[in-house]
C-alpha positions as CSV (number, residue, x, y, z in Angstrom):
1,X,-149.0,62.8,-201.7
2,X,-146.4,63.7,-199.0
3,X,-145.6,67.3,-199.2
4,X,-142.7,69.4,-197.7
5,X,-142.7,73.4,-197.5
6,X,-139.3,75.0,-196.6
7,X,-139.2,78.8,-195.8
8,X,-135.7,80.1,-196.2
9,X,-134.5,83.6,-194.7
10,X,-131.0,84.4,-196.1
11,X,-130.2,86.4,-193.0
12,X,-126.5,87.8,-193.4
13,X,-124.7,85.7,-195.9
14,X,-121.5,87.1,-197.2
15,X,-121.6,90.0,-194.6
16,X,-118.2,89.4,-193.2
17,X,-114.8,89.2,-195.1
18,X,-111.2,89.5,-193.7
19,X,-110.3,92.7,-195.7
20,X,-112.6,95.6,-195.0
21,X,-110.7,98.7,-195.6
22,X,-113.9,100.8,-195.7
23,X,-116.0,98.9,-193.1
24,X,-118.4,96.1,-194.4
25,X,-117.5,94.8,-197.8
26,X,-119.3,92.0,-199.4
27,X,-117.4,89.2,-201.1
28,X,-116.1,89.9,-204.5
29,X,-118.5,87.9,-206.6
30,X,-121.2,90.4,-205.4
31,X,-121.4,93.0,-208.2
32,X,-120.0,96.5,-207.5
33,X,-123.5,98.1,-207.7
34,X,-124.5,95.8,-204.6
35,X,-121.3,96.9,-202.8
36,X,-122.3,100.6,-203.3
37,X,-125.9,99.9,-202.3
38,X,-124.5,98.6,-198.9
39,X,-122.4,101.6,-198.4
40,X,-125.1,104.1,-199.5
41,X,-127.5,102.5,-197.0
42,X,-125.2,103.8,-194.4
43,X,-123.7,100.6,-193.0
44,X,-119.9,101.0,-192.0
45,X,-119.5,97.6,-190.1
46,X,-121.1,94.3,-190.0
47,X,-122.1,94.9,-186.5
48,X,-123.9,97.9,-187.6
49,X,-125.9,96.0,-190.0
50,X,-126.6,93.3,-187.6
51,X,-127.9,95.6,-184.9
52,X,-130.4,97.3,-187.3
53,X,-131.6,94.1,-188.9
54,X,-132.2,92.3,-185.4
55,X,-134.7,94.8,-184.6
56,X,-136.6,94.4,-187.8
57,X,-136.2,90.8,-187.7
58,X,-137.9,90.6,-184.2
59,X,-140.7,93.3,-184.9
60,X,-141.7,92.1,-188.6
61,X,-140.4,88.7,-189.7
62,X,-140.4,86.7,-186.7
63,X,-144.0,87.2,-185.6
64,X,-145.4,86.9,-189.0
65,X,-143.7,83.4,-189.5
66,X,-144.7,82.2,-186.0
67,X,-148.3,83.1,-186.2
68,X,-149.0,81.2,-189.4
69,X,-152.4,79.6,-189.3
70,X,-151.1,76.6,-191.4
71,X,-148.1,75.2,-189.6
72,X,-147.2,72.6,-192.2
73,X,-143.9,74.1,-192.9
74,X,-140.2,74.3,-191.8
75,X,-138.1,77.7,-191.5
76,X,-134.5,77.7,-192.2
77,X,-132.6,80.8,-191.3
78,X,-129.2,81.0,-193.1
79,X,-126.3,82.9,-191.4
80,X,-122.9,83.7,-192.3
81,X,-120.5,81.2,-190.5
82,X,-118.4,84.0,-189.3
83,X,-121.1,85.8,-187.3
84,X,-120.1,86.2,-183.7
85,X,-121.7,83.8,-181.4
86,X,-123.5,86.4,-179.5
87,X,-125.3,87.5,-182.6
88,X,-126.2,84.0,-183.7
89,X,-127.5,83.1,-180.2
90,X,-129.6,86.1,-180.6
91,X,-131.1,85.2,-183.7
92,X,-131.5,81.6,-182.6
93,X,-133.5,82.5,-179.7
94,X,-136.0,84.2,-181.6
95,X,-136.7,81.5,-184.1
96,X,-136.2,78.4,-182.0
97,X,-139.9,77.7,-181.7
98,X,-140.6,77.4,-185.2
99,X,-137.3,77.5,-187.2
100,X,-133.7,76.5,-187.3
101,X,-130.4,78.6,-188.0
102,X,-128.2,77.0,-190.2
103,X,-124.6,78.5,-190.3
104,X,-122.9,78.8,-193.8
105,X,-119.2,78.3,-194.5
106,X,-118.5,81.0,-197.0
107,X,-115.4,79.3,-198.4
108,X,-117.3,76.2,-199.3
109,X,-120.1,78.5,-200.9
110,X,-117.8,80.9,-202.7
111,X,-117.1,78.9,-205.9
112,X,-120.8,79.3,-206.7
113,X,-121.8,82.5,-208.0
114,X,-124.3,84.7,-205.9
115,X,-126.6,82.5,-203.8
116,X,-126.5,79.4,-206.1
117,X,-125.5,77.5,-203.4
118,X,-128.8,77.7,-201.6
119,X,-130.7,75.1,-203.5
120,X,-127.8,72.6,-202.5
121,X,-128.5,73.6,-198.9
122,X,-132.2,73.1,-199.2
123,X,-131.7,69.9,-201.2
124,X,-129.9,68.4,-198.2
125,X,-133.0,68.8,-196.1
126,X,-135.7,67.4,-198.3
127,X,-137.2,64.4,-196.6
128,X,-136.7,61.1,-198.4
129,X,-140.4,60.5,-198.3
130,X,-141.1,63.8,-199.9
131,X,-143.2,63.7,-203.1
132,X,-144.0,67.4,-203.6
133,X,-141.5,70.3,-202.4
134,X,-142.7,74.1,-201.8
135,X,-139.8,76.6,-201.3
136,X,-140.3,80.1,-200.4
137,X,-138.1,83.0,-199.4
138,X,-138.7,85.7,-196.9
139,X,-136.2,88.4,-196.2
140,X,-135.2,89.2,-192.6
141,X,-136.8,92.7,-192.7
142,X,-140.2,91.8,-194.3
143,X,-143.3,90.0,-193.1
144,X,-146.3,87.9,-194.4
145,X,-149.9,87.7,-193.5
146,X,-151.0,84.8,-191.0
147,X,-152.7,83.1,-194.0
148,X,-149.7,83.4,-196.4
149,X,-148.7,79.6,-196.0
150,X,-152.4,78.6,-196.2
151,X,-152.9,80.6,-199.4
152,X,-149.8,79.1,-201.0
153,X,-150.9,75.6,-200.2
154,X,-154.7,76.1,-201.4
155,X,-153.4,77.2,-204.9
156,X,-150.6,74.5,-205.4
157,X,-151.4,71.7,-207.8
158,X,-149.5,68.8,-207.4
159,X,-150.3,67.3,-210.5
160,X,-148.0,69.7,-212.3
161,X,-144.4,69.1,-212.3
162,X,-143.4,72.6,-211.2
163,X,-145.1,76.1,-210.9
164,X,-144.5,79.3,-209.3
165,X,-147.1,80.8,-206.9
166,X,-146.6,84.4,-206.9
167,X,-148.9,86.6,-204.5
168,X,-149.0,90.1,-206.2
169,X,-150.6,92.2,-203.7
170,X,-148.9,93.5,-200.5
171,X,-147.9,96.4,-198.6
172,X,-144.6,98.7,-198.4
173,X,-144.3,100.2,-195.0
174,X,-142.1,102.4,-192.9
175,X,-141.0,100.4,-189.7
176,X,-142.7,103.2,-187.7
177,X,-146.1,102.8,-189.5
178,X,-146.2,106.5,-190.4
179,X,-146.3,105.6,-194.1
180,X,-148.1,102.4,-195.5
181,X,-149.0,101.8,-199.3
182,X,-151.2,99.1,-200.6
183,X,-149.7,97.8,-204.1
184,X,-150.0,95.2,-206.8
185,X,-146.8,94.3,-208.2
186,X,-146.4,92.4,-211.6
187,X,-143.1,91.3,-213.2
188,X,-142.9,90.5,-216.9
189,X,-140.0,88.1,-216.6
190,X,-140.6,87.2,-212.8
191,X,-142.4,87.5,-209.7
192,X,-142.4,89.2,-206.2
193,X,-139.8,88.6,-203.7
194,X,-142.4,86.4,-201.9
195,X,-142.9,84.0,-204.6
196,X,-143.0,80.2,-203.9
197,X,-142.0,77.3,-206.2
198,X,-144.0,74.0,-205.7
199,X,-142.3,71.0,-207.5
200,X,-142.7,67.3,-207.7
201,X,-139.5,65.5,-206.4
202,X,-138.5,63.3,-209.1
203,X,-135.9,60.4,-208.5
204,X,-132.5,61.2,-209.5
205,X,-133.3,64.9,-210.0
206,X,-132.3,67.8,-207.8
207,X,-135.2,70.1,-207.1
208,X,-135.1,73.3,-208.7
209,X,-136.2,75.3,-205.7
210,X,-137.6,79.0,-205.5
211,X,-133.6,80.0,-205.4
212,X,-133.0,78.9,-209.1
213,X,-132.7,82.6,-210.1
214,X,-133.5,86.1,-208.7
215,X,-137.2,86.4,-208.1
216,X,-137.5,89.0,-210.8
217,X,-136.0,86.4,-213.4
218,X,-137.7,83.3,-212.8
219,X,-140.4,83.2,-215.1
220,X,-138.4,81.0,-217.7
221,X,-138.2,78.1,-215.3
222,X,-141.7,77.0,-214.7
223,X,-145.3,78.5,-215.3
224,X,-146.3,81.5,-212.9
225,X,-149.6,81.2,-211.2
226,X,-150.5,84.8,-209.7
227,X,-152.6,85.0,-206.6
228,X,-154.4,87.5,-204.5
229,X,-154.5,89.8,-207.5
230,X,-157.3,91.7,-205.6
231,X,-156.3,94.6,-203.2
232,X,-158.7,93.2,-200.6
233,X,-156.3,90.6,-199.4
234,X,-152.6,91.6,-199.3
235,X,-150.3,88.9,-198.1
236,X,-147.1,90.6,-197.8
237,X,-145.2,93.5,-196.2
238,X,-142.0,95.0,-197.5
239,X,-140.4,97.5,-194.8
240,X,-138.7,100.6,-196.5
241,X,-136.6,101.8,-193.6
242,X,-134.2,104.0,-195.6
243,X,-131.2,101.4,-195.2
244,X,-132.5,98.8,-197.7
245,X,-129.7,97.4,-199.8
246,X,-132.1,97.5,-202.7
247,X,-135.6,98.5,-203.4
248,X,-136.4,101.6,-201.4
249,X,-139.4,102.8,-203.4
250,X,-142.8,102.9,-201.8
251,X,-145.0,101.5,-204.5
252,X,-148.9,101.8,-204.4
253,X,-151.3,104.1,-202.8
254,X,-151.4,105.3,-199.3
255,X,-153.6,103.5,-196.7
256,X,-154.3,104.3,-193.2
257,X,-153.7,100.9,-191.7
258,X,-153.0,97.2,-192.6
259,X,-155.4,94.5,-192.6
260,X,-155.7,92.2,-189.5
261,X,-153.4,89.2,-189.4
262,X,-150.2,91.0,-190.0
263,X,-148.5,90.4,-186.6
264,X,-146.0,93.2,-186.8
265,X,-144.9,95.8,-184.4
266,X,-144.6,99.3,-185.7
267,X,-142.8,101.8,-183.5
């Protein structure tokens, strides 16, 4: 069976807008809560946000994707079409060996609520020969273990029409490494943000993709298979840097260091 795996990073979508009376202001269809979260995180301008995230992207996300032991995946980094060329070039230089930067026209995407346009971007990149599609989301300030892709591929069952593969064990860490927590995360109606969706590609039907709903609400779309439920083999790392747009809590119990295979740089 022909398998295709797409890892998607939504880098800075909807960061820019023509009207910014108080600095950065996401597009209107983002909720007021999210707008307040951006401002509470201390971002006054898009350039401020971009400088902060580029540092985390280079130290955490990029090396963790580049160093995967299983290379049978494609990495797509989605960027706002209004991002200055110098900043696009900086991101493209970091991902060019293993990924592709795709610019998004916000006007074309605006009629769709939130990130609902992402599946259409993915669907346009599905190879005509693909029989089974896996889609995964990794945020630009997070990281995955070098065996992350291999672990997902090992548990996927192509005989099923669709299933979510949810790695429940991972780290919450400060970017300087002074605090690292090991945790198990279970969601009653969804999965962790590192969930993947494996699905058969059916003639005449657009793939559902991992982005069919927010990760915490995907459970109703397909069965969920939870993997790495033991604390012995964490597969992901969320950075908690005080300027997260959402989710600034350090879950789990403190540990002294991370397991080998997380190619991140604390400083």
